[in-house]
C-alpha positions as CSV (number, residue, x, y, z in Angstrom):
1,M,257.4,80.9,135.1
2,A,257.4,80.3,131.4
3,L,258.6,82.9,128.9
4,Q,256.1,84.3,126.5
5,K,256.5,83.8,122.8
6,P,257.5,87.1,121.0
7,T,254.7,88.8,119.2
8,L,254.6,88.7,115.4
9,P,256.0,92.3,115.0
10,Q,258.8,91.4,117.5
11,Q,259.6,88.2,115.5
12,K,259.8,90.3,112.3
13,L,262.1,92.8,113.9
14,F,264.4,90.1,115.3
15,A,264.6,88.5,111.8
16,K,265.4,91.9,110.2
17,I,268.2,92.4,112.8
18,R,269.6,89.0,112.1
19,I,269.5,89.7,108.3
20,A,271.3,93.0,108.7
21,G,274.0,91.3,110.9
22,G,274.4,88.5,108.4
23,L,274.7,90.8,105.5
24,F,277.3,93.0,107.4
25,A,279.4,89.9,108.2
26,T,279.1,88.7,104.6
27,V,280.2,92.0,103.1
28,I,283.1,92.5,105.6
29,L,284.4,88.9,105.3
30,G,283.8,88.5,101.6
31,G,285.3,91.9,100.8
32,S,288.4,91.1,102.9
33,C,288.8,87.8,101.1
34,I,288.4,89.3,97.7
35,S,290.8,92.1,98.6
36,A,293.4,89.6,99.7
37,L,293.0,87.6,96.5
38,A,293.3,90.8,94.4
39,N,296.6,91.6,96.2
40,G,298.0,88.2,95.2
41,T,297.6,86.2,98.4
42,A,297.5,82.5,97.9
43,F,294.1,80.9,98.5
44,D,295.1,78.6,101.4
45,G,295.0,78.3,105.1
46,P,293.3,81.2,106.9
47,L,291.9,82.7,103.7
48,V,290.0,79.5,102.9
49,V,288.5,79.5,106.4
50,Q,287.6,83.1,106.0
51,A,285.8,82.3,102.7
52,I,284.0,79.4,104.3
53,V,282.8,81.7,107.2
54,A,281.7,84.3,104.6
55,A,279.7,81.7,102.8
56,G,278.2,80.6,106.1
57,A,277.2,84.2,106.9
58,F,275.5,84.4,103.5
59,T,273.6,81.1,104.2
60,Y,272.6,82.4,107.6
61,T,271.2,85.6,106.0
62,S,269.3,83.7,103.3
63,Y,267.7,81.4,105.9
64,N,266.6,84.4,108.0
65,L,265.2,86.1,104.9
66,R,263.1,83.0,104.2
67,Q,261.9,83.1,107.8
68,L,260.9,86.7,107.4
69,A,259.0,85.8,104.3
70,K,257.1,83.1,106.2
71,L,256.3,85.6,109.0
72,N,255.0,88.1,106.4
73,Q,252.8,85.4,104.8
74,R,251.4,84.5,108.3
75,Q,250.5,88.1,108.9
76,E,248.3,88.3,105.8
């Protein structure tokens, strides 16, 4: 039995949840990275990886925001 495609309101809700999660991850990881740099930690090793993951979370958020905009255009 094939799964049904989510309805348009469900797709919009899922996109909003992914956006909120991505923003939360970006704020937590980015804030932690900036805090560590402000305390004088060298920007190498784990801190670089943390900054890359924060940038990835921001990219994920912007992609989902674009998807939500497309869903809103499709609704109109």
